[in-house]
All heavy atoms as a GROMACS GRO file, in nm:
protein
  509
    1MET      N    1  -1.599  -0.834  -1.772
    1MET     CA    2  -1.514  -0.810  -1.656
    1MET      C    3  -1.564  -0.689  -1.578
    1MET      O    4  -1.607  -0.591  -1.634
    1MET     CB    5  -1.371  -0.783  -1.699
    1MET     CG    6  -1.295  -0.904  -1.747
    1MET     SD    7  -1.262  -1.017  -1.612
    1MET     CE    8  -1.165  -1.136  -1.696
    2GLU      N    9  -1.554  -0.702  -1.448
    2GLU     CA   10  -1.588  -0.592  -1.358
    2GLU      C   11  -1.460  -0.538  -1.297
    2GLU      O   12  -1.366  -0.613  -1.273
    2GLU     CB   13  -1.677  -0.641  -1.244
    2GLU     CG   14  -1.824  -0.624  -1.270
    2GLU     CD   15  -1.906  -0.658  -1.146
    2GLU    OE1   16  -1.900  -0.581  -1.048
    2GLU    OE2   17  -1.973  -0.762  -1.149
    3LYS      N   18  -1.458  -0.408  -1.272
    3LYS     CA   19  -1.345  -0.346  -1.203
    3LYS      C   20  -1.400  -0.276  -1.080
    3LYS      O   21  -1.504  -0.211  -1.086
    3LYS     CB   22  -1.275  -0.242  -1.292
    3LYS     CG   23  -1.197  -0.303  -1.405
    3LYS     CD   24  -1.123  -0.194  -1.482
    3LYS     CE   25  -1.043  -0.254  -1.595
    3LYS     NZ   26  -0.966  -0.152  -1.668
    4VAL      N   27  -1.328  -0.292  -0.968
    4VAL     CA   28  -1.370  -0.228  -0.844
    4VAL      C   29  -1.246  -0.182  -0.769
    4VAL      O   30  -1.140  -0.243  -0.779
    4VAL     CB   31  -1.456  -0.325  -0.759
    4VAL    CG1   32  -1.374  -0.442  -0.711
    4VAL    CG2   33  -1.521  -0.253  -0.643
    5THR      N   34  -1.261  -0.072  -0.697
    5THR     CA   35  -1.155  -0.023  -0.608
    5THR      C   36  -1.206  -0.033  -0.466
    5THR      O   37  -1.310   0.025  -0.432
    5THR     CB   38  -1.116   0.122  -0.642
    5THR    OG1   39  -1.068   0.128  -0.776
    5THR    CG2   40  -1.007   0.172  -0.548
    6LEU      N   41  -1.134  -0.110  -0.384
    6LEU     CA   42  -1.173  -0.131  -0.245
    6LEU      C   43  -1.083  -0.050  -0.152
    6LEU      O   44  -0.963  -0.041  -0.174
    6LEU     CB   45  -1.159  -0.279  -0.209
    6LEU     CG   46  -1.238  -0.377  -0.294
    6LEU    CD1   47  -1.196  -0.520  -0.262
    6LEU    CD2   48  -1.387  -0.359  -0.271
    7LYS      N   49  -1.143   0.009  -0.049
    7LYS     CA   50  -1.065   0.076   0.055
    7LYS      C   51  -1.026  -0.030   0.157
    7LYS      O   52  -1.112  -0.100   0.209
    7LYS     CB   53  -1.149   0.185   0.124
    7LYS     CG   54  -1.179   0.306   0.037
    7LYS     CD   55  -1.057   0.390   0.009
    7LYS     CE   56  -1.026   0.482   0.125
    7LYS     NZ   57  -0.904   0.561   0.101
    8VAL      N   58  -0.896  -0.041   0.183
    8VAL     CA   59  -0.846  -0.144   0.274
    8VAL      C   60  -0.757  -0.078   0.379
    8VAL      O   61  -0.663  -0.006   0.345
    8VAL     CB   62  -0.768  -0.252   0.198
    8VAL    CG1   63  -0.717  -0.359   0.292
    8VAL    CG2   64  -0.855  -0.315   0.090
    9GLN      N   65  -0.787  -0.105   0.506
    9GLN     CA   66  -0.708  -0.049   0.616
    9GLN      C   67  -0.613  -0.154   0.670
    9GLN      O   68  -0.646  -0.273   0.673
    9GLN     CB   69  -0.799   0.000   0.728
    9GLN     CG   70  -0.885   0.117   0.687
    9GLN     CD   71  -0.976   0.162   0.801
    9GLN    OE1   72  -1.025   0.082   0.877
    9GLN    NE2   73  -0.995   0.293   0.810
   10GLY      N   74  -0.496  -0.109   0.713
   10GLY     CA   75  -0.400  -0.198   0.777
   10GLY      C   76  -0.281  -0.236   0.692
   10GLY      O   77  -0.188  -0.300   0.740
   11MET      N   78  -0.282  -0.198   0.565
   11MET     CA   79  -0.168  -0.229   0.478
   11MET      C   80  -0.062  -0.121   0.494
   11MET      O   81  -0.093  -0.002   0.486
   11MET     CB   82  -0.212  -0.235   0.331
   11MET     CG   83  -0.318  -0.337   0.301
   11MET     SD   84  -0.361  -0.344   0.125
   11MET     CE   85  -0.414  -0.175   0.093
   12SER      N   86   0.063  -0.163   0.517
   12SER     CA   87   0.166  -0.062   0.542
   12SER      C   88   0.302  -0.092   0.481
   12SER      O   89   0.392  -0.010   0.491
   12SER     CB   90   0.183  -0.043   0.694
   12SER     OG   91   0.223  -0.167   0.751
   13CYS      N   92   0.318  -0.210   0.420
   13CYS     CA   93   0.452  -0.245   0.373
   13CYS      C   94   0.446  -0.338   0.252
   13CYS      O   95   0.338  -0.379   0.208
   13CYS     CB   96   0.530  -0.314   0.485
   13CYS     SG   97   0.455  -0.471   0.536
   14GLY      N   98   0.563  -0.373   0.201
   14GLY     CA   99   0.573  -0.462   0.086
   14GLY      C  100   0.513  -0.599   0.111
   14GLY      O  101   0.455  -0.660   0.022
   15HIS      N  102   0.528  -0.647   0.234
   15HIS     CA  103   0.469  -0.778   0.267
   15HIS      C  104   0.317  -0.772   0.257
   15HIS      O  105   0.254  -0.867   0.212
   15HIS     CB  106   0.510  -0.821   0.408
   15HIS     CG  107   0.450  -0.952   0.448
   15HIS    ND1  108   0.334  -0.959   0.521
   15HIS    CD2  109   0.487  -1.079   0.421
   15HIS    CE1  110   0.303  -1.087   0.538
   15HIS    NE2  111   0.394  -1.162   0.479
   16CYS      N  112   0.260  -0.661   0.299
   16CYS     CA  113   0.114  -0.642   0.288
   16CYS      C  114   0.070  -0.650   0.142
   16CYS      O  115  -0.029  -0.715   0.109
   16CYS     CB  116   0.072  -0.507   0.346
   16CYS     SG  117   0.115  -0.482   0.519
   17VAL      N  118   0.146  -0.584   0.056
   17VAL     CA  119   0.116  -0.584  -0.088
   17VAL      C  120   0.120  -0.727  -0.141
   17VAL      O  121   0.027  -0.773  -0.208
   17VAL     CB  122   0.215  -0.495  -0.166
   17VAL    CG1  123   0.195  -0.510  -0.316
   17VAL    CG2  124   0.201  -0.349  -0.123
   18GLN      N  125   0.227  -0.800  -0.111
   18GLN     CA  126   0.241  -0.937  -0.158
   18GLN      C  127   0.131  -1.027  -0.104
   18GLN      O  128   0.078  -1.113  -0.176
   18GLN     CB  129   0.377  -0.993  -0.119
   18GLN     CG  130   0.493  -0.929  -0.191
   18GLN     CD  131   0.628  -0.979  -0.141
   18GLN    OE1  132   0.637  -1.041  -0.036
   18GLN    NE2  133   0.733  -0.952  -0.218
   19SER      N  134   0.096  -1.008   0.020
   19SER     CA  135  -0.007  -1.089   0.085
   19SER      C  136  -0.142  -1.071   0.016
   19SER      O  137  -0.209  -1.169  -0.019
   19SER     CB  138  -0.016  -1.050   0.232
   19SER     OG  139  -0.115  -1.124   0.297
   20VAL      N  140  -0.182  -0.947  -0.005
   20VAL     CA  141  -0.312  -0.919  -0.066
   20VAL      C  142  -0.312  -0.956  -0.213
   20VAL      O  143  -0.402  -1.025  -0.261
   20VAL     CB  144  -0.352  -0.771  -0.045
   20VAL    CG1  145  -0.477  -0.737  -0.126
   20VAL    CG2  146  -0.374  -0.741   0.102
   21GLU      N  147  -0.211  -0.910  -0.287
   21GLU     CA  148  -0.206  -0.939  -0.431
   21GLU      C  149  -0.197  -1.089  -0.456
   21GLU      O  150  -0.261  -1.141  -0.547
   21GLU     CB  151  -0.091  -0.866  -0.499
   21GLU     CG  152  -0.114  -0.716  -0.509
   21GLU     CD  153  -0.002  -0.641  -0.582
   21GLU    OE1  154   0.103  -0.702  -0.612
   21GLU    OE2  155  -0.021  -0.521  -0.608
   22GLY      N  156  -0.119  -1.160  -0.374
   22GLY     CA  157  -0.103  -1.303  -0.392
   22GLY      C  158  -0.229  -1.381  -0.364
   22GLY      O  159  -0.269  -1.467  -0.442
   23SER      N  160  -0.295  -1.349  -0.252
   23SER     CA  161  -0.415  -1.426  -0.215
   23SER      C  162  -0.533  -1.396  -0.307
   23SER      O  163  -0.603  -1.488  -0.350
   23SER     CB  164  -0.452  -1.399  -0.069
   23SER     OG  165  -0.480  -1.262  -0.049
   24VAL      N  166  -0.555  -1.269  -0.339
   24VAL     CA  167  -0.667  -1.234  -0.427
   24VAL      C  168  -0.638  -1.281  -0.570
   24VAL      O  169  -0.727  -1.330  -0.639
   24VAL     CB  170  -0.695  -1.082  -0.423
   24VAL    CG1  171  -0.801  -1.043  -0.525
   24VAL    CG2  172  -0.738  -1.039  -0.284
   25GLY      N  173  -0.513  -1.269  -0.612
   25GLY     CA  174  -0.476  -1.310  -0.747
   25GLY      C  175  -0.495  -1.458  -0.773
   25GLY      O  176  -0.509  -1.500  -0.888
   26LYS      N  177  -0.497  -1.540  -0.668
   26LYS     CA  178  -0.515  -1.685  -0.683
   26LYS      C  179  -0.661  -1.725  -0.701
   26LYS      O  180  -0.690  -1.838  -0.739
   26LYS     CB  181  -0.459  -1.759  -0.561
   26LYS     CG  182  -0.308  -1.759  -0.554
   26LYS     CD  183  -0.260  -1.831  -0.430
   26LYS     CE  184  -0.109  -1.820  -0.416
   26LYS     NZ  185  -0.064  -1.872  -0.287
   27LEU      N  186  -0.753  -1.633  -0.674
   27LEU     CA  187  -0.895  -1.665  -0.686
   27LEU      C  188  -0.932  -1.685  -0.833
   27LEU      O  189  -0.892  -1.605  -0.919
   27LEU     CB  190  -0.981  -1.553  -0.628
   27LEU     CG  191  -0.972  -1.530  -0.478
   27LEU    CD1  192  -1.051  -1.405  -0.440
   27LEU    CD2  193  -1.026  -1.651  -0.402
   28ASP      N  194  -1.006  -1.791  -0.861
   28ASP     CA  195  -1.052  -1.817  -0.997
   28ASP      C  196  -1.146  -1.705  -1.040
   28ASP      O  197  -1.243  -1.674  -0.970
   28ASP     CB  198  -1.124  -1.952  -1.003
   28ASP     CG  199  -1.161  -1.990  -1.145
   28ASP    OD1  200  -1.081  -1.962  -1.237
   28ASP    OD2  201  -1.269  -2.047  -1.164
   29GLY      N  202  -1.115  -1.641  -1.151
   29GLY     CA  203  -1.198  -1.533  -1.202
   29GLY      C  204  -1.136  -1.396  -1.184
   29GLY      O  205  -1.180  -1.299  -1.244
   30VAL      N  206  -1.032  -1.386  -1.100
   30VAL     CA  207  -0.962  -1.258  -1.082
   30VAL      C  208  -0.853  -1.248  -1.188
   30VAL      O  209  -0.766  -1.332  -1.196
   30VAL     CB  210  -0.901  -1.246  -0.940
   30VAL    CG1  211  -0.814  -1.121  -0.931
   30VAL    CG2  212  -1.010  -1.243  -0.835
   31SER      N  213  -0.861  -1.144  -1.271
   31SER     CA  214  -0.763  -1.129  -1.378
   31SER      C  215  -0.652  -1.031  -1.342
   31SER      O  216  -0.542  -1.040  -1.394
   31SER     CB  217  -0.831  -1.083  -1.507
   31SER     OG  218  -0.896  -0.960  -1.487
   32GLU      N  219  -0.683  -0.937  -1.251
   32GLU     CA  220  -0.581  -0.839  -1.213
   32GLU      C  221  -0.610  -0.786  -1.074
   32GLU      O  222  -0.725  -0.762  -1.038
   32GLU     CB  223  -0.580  -0.723  -1.313
   32GLU     CG  224  -0.467  -0.626  -1.293
   32GLU     CD  225  -0.464  -0.517  -1.402
   32GLU    OE1  226  -0.515  -0.540  -1.512
   32GLU    OE2  227  -0.412  -0.409  -1.373
   33VAL      N  228  -0.503  -0.767  -0.996
   33VAL     CA  229  -0.516  -0.706  -0.863
   33VAL      C  230  -0.394  -0.618  -0.840
   33VAL      O  231  -0.282  -0.659  -0.866
   33VAL     CB  232  -0.534  -0.812  -0.752
   33VAL    CG1  233  -0.420  -0.912  -0.752
   33VAL    CG2  234  -0.545  -0.747  -0.616
   34LYS      N  235  -0.418  -0.495  -0.795
   34LYS     CA  236  -0.309  -0.400  -0.774
   34LYS      C  237  -0.335  -0.325  -0.644
   34LYS      O  238  -0.438  -0.261  -0.626
   34LYS     CB  239  -0.302  -0.301  -0.891
   34LYS     CG  240  -0.195  -0.195  -0.876
   34LYS     CD  241  -0.055  -0.253  -0.883
   34LYS     CE  242   0.048  -0.144  -0.873
   34LYS     NZ  243   0.176  -0.192  -0.824
   35VAL      N  244  -0.238  -0.335  -0.551
   35VAL     CA  245  -0.246  -0.265  -0.422
   35VAL      C  246  -0.179  -0.130  -0.435
   35VAL      O  247  -0.070  -0.119  -0.492
   35VAL     CB  248  -0.178  -0.348  -0.311
   35VAL    CG1  249  -0.170  -0.266  -0.182
   35VAL    CG2  250  -0.253  -0.478  -0.287
   36HIS      N  251  -0.243  -0.027  -0.382
   36HIS     CA  252  -0.187   0.108  -0.376
   36HIS      C  253  -0.174   0.146  -0.229
   36HIS      O  254  -0.270   0.191  -0.166
   36HIS     CB  255  -0.278   0.208  -0.449
   36HIS     CG  256  -0.303   0.172  -0.592
   36HIS    ND1  257  -0.214   0.200  -0.692
   36HIS    CD2  258  -0.406   0.106  -0.650
   36HIS    CE1  259  -0.262   0.155  -0.807
   36HIS    NE2  260  -0.379   0.098  -0.784
   37LEU      N  261  -0.053   0.123  -0.174
   37LEU     CA  262  -0.031   0.149  -0.031
   37LEU      C  263  -0.059   0.294   0.006
   37LEU      O  264  -0.119   0.321   0.110
   37LEU     CB  265   0.115   0.117   0.007
   37LEU     CG  266   0.150  -0.027   0.037
   37LEU    CD1  267   0.297  -0.038   0.074
   37LEU    CD2  268   0.063  -0.083   0.147
   38GLU      N  269  -0.012   0.387  -0.077
   38GLU     CA  270  -0.024   0.529  -0.044
   38GLU      C  271  -0.169   0.574  -0.033
   38GLU      O  272  -0.201   0.665   0.042
   38GLU     CB  273   0.051   0.616  -0.147
   38GLU     CG  274  -0.002   0.610  -0.290
   38GLU     CD  275   0.039   0.487  -0.370
   38GLU    OE1  276   0.117   0.404  -0.319
   38GLU    OE2  277  -0.009   0.472  -0.484
   39ASN      N  278  -0.260   0.508  -0.106
   39ASN     CA  279  -0.402   0.543  -0.102
   39ASN      C  280  -0.482   0.452  -0.010
   39ASN      O  281  -0.597   0.481   0.020
   39ASN     CB  282  -0.463   0.534  -0.242
   39ASN     CG  283  -0.396   0.623  -0.342
   39ASN    OD1  284  -0.336   0.724  -0.306
   39ASN    ND2  285  -0.402   0.587  -0.468
   40GLY      N  286  -0.423   0.339   0.028
   40GLY     CA  287  -0.497   0.241   0.106
   40GLY      C  288  -0.607   0.176   0.025
   40GLY      O  289  -0.716   0.148   0.077
   41THR      N  290  -0.579   0.154  -0.106
   41THR     CA  291  -0.680   0.096  -0.193
   41THR      C  292  -0.626  -0.028  -0.265
   41THR      O  293  -0.505  -0.046  -0.278
   41THR     CB  294  -0.729   0.197  -0.299
   41THR    OG1  295  -0.618   0.239  -0.379
   41THR    CG2  296  -0.795   0.317  -0.235
   42VAL      N  297  -0.720  -0.109  -0.312
   42VAL     CA  298  -0.688  -0.227  -0.392
   42VAL      C  299  -0.780  -0.226  -0.514
   42VAL      O  300  -0.902  -0.224  -0.500
   42VAL     CB  301  -0.709  -0.358  -0.312
   42VAL    CG1  302  -0.677  -0.478  -0.400
   42VAL    CG2  303  -0.624  -0.359  -0.186
   43ASP      N  304  -0.719  -0.224  -0.633
   43ASP     CA  305  -0.795  -0.233  -0.757
   43ASP      C  306  -0.804  -0.380  -0.796
   43ASP      O  307  -0.702  -0.450  -0.798
   43ASP     CB  308  -0.725  -0.157  -0.870
   43ASP     CG  309  -0.720  -0.006  -0.845
   43ASP    OD1  310  -0.808   0.044  -0.775
   43ASP    OD2  311  -0.628   0.058  -0.898
   44VAL      N  312  -0.925  -0.425  -0.827
   44VAL     CA  313  -0.944  -0.565  -0.865
   44VAL      C  314  -1.028  -0.570  -0.993
   44VAL      O  315  -1.131  -0.503  -1.003
   44VAL     CB  316  -1.016  -0.646  -0.755
   44VAL    CG1  317  -1.026  -0.793  -0.795
   44VAL    CG2  318  -0.947  -0.631  -0.621
   45GLU      N  319  -0.980  -0.648  -1.089
   45GLU     CA  320  -1.057  -0.676  -1.210
   45GLU      C  321  -1.093  -0.823  -1.206
   45GLU      O  322  -1.005  -0.908  -1.188
   45GLU     CB  323  -0.975  -0.644  -1.335
   45GLU     CG  324  -1.054  -0.658  -1.463
   45GLU     CD  325  -0.978  -0.611  -1.586
   45GLU    OE1  326  -0.895  -0.518  -1.574
   45GLU    OE2  327  -1.000  -0.670  -1.693
   46PHE      N  328  -1.222  -0.854  -1.220
   46PHE     CA  329  -1.265  -0.993  -1.203
   46PHE      C  330  -1.388  -1.025  -1.287
   46PHE      O  331  -1.460  -0.936  -1.332
   46PHE     CB  332  -1.294  -1.021  -1.055
   46PHE     CG  333  -1.409  -0.942  -0.997
   46PHE    CD1  334  -1.534  -1.000  -0.982
   46PHE    CD2  335  -1.392  -0.811  -0.957
   46PHE    CE1  336  -1.640  -0.928  -0.929
   46PHE    CE2  337  -1.496  -0.737  -0.904
   46PHE     CZ  338  -1.622  -0.796  -0.890
   47ASP      N  339  -1.409  -1.153  -1.308
   47ASP     CA  340  -1.526  -1.204  -1.379
   47ASP      C  341  -1.631  -1.241  -1.275
   47ASP      O  342  -1.614  -1.337  -1.201
   47ASP     CB  343  -1.485  -1.328  -1.460
   47ASP     CG  344  -1.599  -1.386  -1.541
   47ASP    OD1  345  -1.716  -1.351  -1.515
   47ASP    OD2  346  -1.571  -1.469  -1.630
   48SER      N  347  -1.738  -1.164  -1.270
   48SER     CA  348  -1.840  -1.185  -1.167
   48SER      C  349  -1.918  -1.315  -1.187
   48SER      O  350  -1.994  -1.356  -1.100
   48SER     CB  351  -1.936  -1.066  -1.162
   48SER     OG  352  -1.997  -1.047  -1.288
   49ASN      N  353  -1.898  -1.381  -1.300
   49ASN     CA  354  -1.960  -1.513  -1.320
   49ASN      C  355  -1.880  -1.623  -1.251
   49ASN      O  356  -1.930  -1.733  -1.232
   49ASN     CB  357  -1.971  -1.545  -1.470
   49ASN     CG  358  -2.068  -1.453  -1.540
   49ASN    OD1  359  -2.172  -1.418  -1.486
   49ASN    ND2  360  -2.033  -1.409  -1.659
   50LYS      N  361  -1.754  -1.592  -1.216
   50LYS     CA  362  -1.668  -1.693  -1.153
   50LYS      C  363  -1.639  -1.665  -1.006
   50LYS      O  364  -1.615  -1.757  -0.929
   50LYS     CB  365  -1.534  -1.701  -1.228
   50LYS     CG  366  -1.546  -1.756  -1.368
   50LYS     CD  367  -1.409  -1.770  -1.431
   50LYS     CE  368  -1.419  -1.830  -1.570
   50LYS     NZ  369  -1.287  -1.845  -1.630
   51VAL      N  370  -1.636  -1.538  -0.968
   51VAL     CA  371  -1.603  -1.502  -0.829
   51VAL      C  372  -1.686  -1.382  -0.788
   51VAL      O  373  -1.710  -1.291  -0.869
   51VAL     CB  374  -1.451  -1.474  -0.815
   51VAL    CG1  375  -1.408  -1.352  -0.894
   51VAL    CG2  376  -1.411  -1.460  -0.669
   52THR      N  377  -1.732  -1.381  -0.663
   52THR     CA  378  -1.814  -1.270  -0.615
   52THR      C  379  -1.726  -1.164  -0.547
   52THR      O  380  -1.617  -1.194  -0.499
   52THR     CB  381  -1.918  -1.318  -0.512
   52THR    OG1  382  -1.850  -1.367  -0.396
   52THR    CG2  383  -2.008  -1.426  -0.571
   53LEU      N  384  -1.777  -1.044  -0.545
   53LEU     CA  385  -1.707  -0.935  -0.475
   53LEU      C  386  -1.694  -0.970  -0.327
   53LEU      O  387  -1.592  -0.943  -0.265
   53LEU     CB  388  -1.783  -0.804  -0.494
   53LEU     CG  389  -1.723  -0.681  -0.426
   53LEU    CD1  390  -1.579  -0.657  -0.470
   53LEU    CD2  391  -1.808  -0.559  -0.454
   54GLU      N  392  -1.796  -1.035  -0.273
   54GLU     CA  393  -1.793  -1.072  -0.132
   54GLU      C  394  -1.679  -1.169  -0.102
   54GLU      O  395  -1.612  -1.159   0.001
   54GLU     CB  396  -1.927  -1.132  -0.090
   54GLU     CG  397  -1.949  -1.135   0.058
   54GLU     CD  398  -1.938  -0.998   0.125
   54GLU    OE1  399  -1.989  -0.898   0.069
   54GLU    OE2  400  -1.877  -0.990   0.233
   55SER      N  401  -1.654  -1.264  -0.192
   55SER     CA  402  -1.546  -1.360  -0.168
   55SER      C  403  -1.409  -1.292  -0.180
   55SER      O  404  -1.314  -1.330  -0.110
   55SER     CB  405  -1.556  -1.481  -0.262
   55SER     OG  406  -1.540  -1.443  -0.395
   56ILE      N  407  -1.399  -1.190  -0.264
   56ILE     CA  408  -1.274  -1.112  -0.274
   56ILE      C  409  -1.251  -1.038  -0.143
   56ILE      O  410  -1.141  -1.040  -0.087
   56ILE     CB  411  -1.280  -1.015  -0.394
   56ILE    CG1  412  -1.280  -1.093  -0.525
   56ILE    CG2  413  -1.163  -0.916  -0.389
   56ILE    CD1  414  -1.310  -1.010  -0.647
   57LYS      N  415  -1.356  -0.974  -0.092
   57LYS     CA  416  -1.345  -0.902   0.036
   57LYS      C  417  -1.308  -0.997   0.150
   57LYS      O  418  -1.226  -0.964   0.235
   57LYS     CB  419  -1.477  -0.830   0.067
   57LYS     CG  420  -1.504  -0.711  -0.022
   57LYS     CD  421  -1.637  -0.647   0.016
   57LYS     CE  422  -1.666  -0.523  -0.064
   57LYS     NZ  423  -1.794  -0.461  -0.025
   58THR      N  424  -1.370  -1.115   0.151
   58THR     CA  425  -1.341  -1.214   0.255
   58THR      C  426  -1.196  -1.259   0.249
   58THR      O  427  -1.130  -1.275   0.352
   58THR     CB  428  -1.435  -1.336   0.241
   58THR    OG1  429  -1.569  -1.290   0.257
   58THR    CG2  430  -1.404  -1.443   0.344
   59THR      N  431  -1.144  -1.276   0.129
   59THR     CA  432  -1.005  -1.317   0.111
   59THR      C  433  -0.910  -1.212   0.167
   59THR      O  434  -0.812  -1.245   0.235
   59THR     CB  435  -0.974  -1.343  -0.038
   59THR    OG1  436  -1.060  -1.449  -0.083
   59THR    CG2  437  -0.830  -1.382  -0.060
   60ILE      N  438  -0.939  -1.085   0.143
   60ILE     CA  439  -0.855  -0.976   0.197
   60ILE      C  440  -0.868  -0.973   0.349
   60ILE      O  441  -0.768  -0.961   0.420
   60ILE     CB  442  -0.895  -0.841   0.134
   60ILE    CG1  443  -0.862  -0.841  -0.015
   60ILE    CG2  444  -0.823  -0.726   0.204
   60ILE    CD1  445  -0.916  -0.720  -0.091
   61ASP      N  446  -0.990  -0.988   0.396
   61ASP     CA  447  -1.015  -0.989   0.541
   61ASP      C  448  -0.940  -1.104   0.608
   61ASP      O  449  -0.884  -1.088   0.717
   61ASP     CB  450  -1.165  -1.001   0.566
   61ASP     CG  451  -1.201  -0.982   0.712
   61ASP    OD1  452  -1.172  -0.874   0.766
   61ASP    OD2  453  -1.257  -1.075   0.771
   62ASP      N  454  -0.936  -1.219   0.543
   62ASP     CA  455  -0.866  -1.336   0.597
   62ASP      C  456  -0.715  -1.314   0.608
   62ASP      O  457  -0.648  -1.382   0.684
   62ASP     CB  458  -0.892  -1.459   0.510
   62ASP     CG  459  -1.033  -1.514   0.525
   62ASP    OD1  460  -1.104  -1.470   0.620
   62ASP    OD2  461  -1.074  -1.597   0.442
   63GLN      N  462  -0.662  -1.218   0.533
   63GLN     CA  463  -0.521  -1.184   0.540
   63GLN      C  464  -0.492  -1.089   0.658
   63GLN      O  465  -0.377  -1.056   0.684
   63GLN     CB  466  -0.473  -1.120   0.409
   63GLN     CG  467  -0.478  -1.214   0.289
   63GLN     CD  468  -0.392  -1.336   0.308
   63GLN    OE1  469  -0.275  -1.326   0.347
   63GLN    NE2  470  -0.448  -1.453   0.284
   64GLY      N  471  -0.598  -1.043   0.723
   64GLY     CA  472  -0.582  -0.959   0.842
   64GLY      C  473  -0.604  -0.810   0.818
   64GLY      O  474  -0.566  -0.727   0.902
   65TYR      N  475  -0.667  -0.776   0.707
   65TYR     CA  476  -0.690  -0.635   0.676
   65TYR      C  477  -0.840  -0.606   0.676
   65TYR      O  478  -0.921  -0.694   0.653
   65TYR     CB  479  -0.630  -0.601   0.539
   65TYR     CG  480  -0.485  -0.641   0.530
   65TYR    CD1  481  -0.446  -0.754   0.459
   65TYR    CD2  482  -0.387  -0.570   0.598
   65TYR    CE1  483  -0.314  -0.794   0.453
   65TYR    CE2  484  -0.254  -0.609   0.595
   65TYR     CZ  485  -0.219  -0.722   0.521
   65TYR     OH  486  -0.088  -0.761   0.517
   66ASP      N  487  -0.874  -0.481   0.702
   66ASP     CA  488  -1.015  -0.440   0.707
   66ASP      C  489  -1.056  -0.378   0.575
   66ASP      O  490  -0.997  -0.281   0.530
   66ASP     CB  491  -1.037  -0.337   0.819
   66ASP     CG  492  -1.012  -0.397   0.957
   66ASP    OD1  493  -1.048  -0.515   0.978
   66ASP    OD2  494  -0.957  -0.326   1.043
   67VAL      N  495  -1.160  -0.436   0.515
   67VAL     CA  496  -1.213  -0.386   0.388
   67VAL      C  497  -1.336  -0.301   0.417
   67VAL      O  498  -1.427  -0.346   0.486
   67VAL     CB  499  -1.252  -0.502   0.294
   67VAL    CG1  500  -1.301  -0.448   0.161
   67VAL    CG2  501  -1.136  -0.596   0.274
   68ASN      N  502  -1.338  -0.181   0.364
   68ASN     CA  503  -1.454  -0.092   0.382
   68ASN      C  504  -1.542  -0.095   0.258
   68ASN      O  505  -1.496  -0.103   0.150
   68ASN     CB  506  -1.410   0.053   0.408
   68ASN     CG  507  -1.330   0.062   0.536
   68ASN    OD1  508  -1.351  -0.012   0.630
   68ASN    ND2  509  -1.237   0.154   0.540
   0.00000   0.00000   0.00000
């Protein structure tokens, strides 16, 4: 398992948390996702044999947030 912390801009409320955690959490290979609104970060634990970091970033981007 790989763990990564992504900087994400545009998250400001509970709906943002649910949106990101829900969409990323549905990806095959993602075992854990936790949004930290106060830091503007998202912690993701995933199996790199099943899902790429790029696809995780794209999923967050598709929800309307900017991933750095």
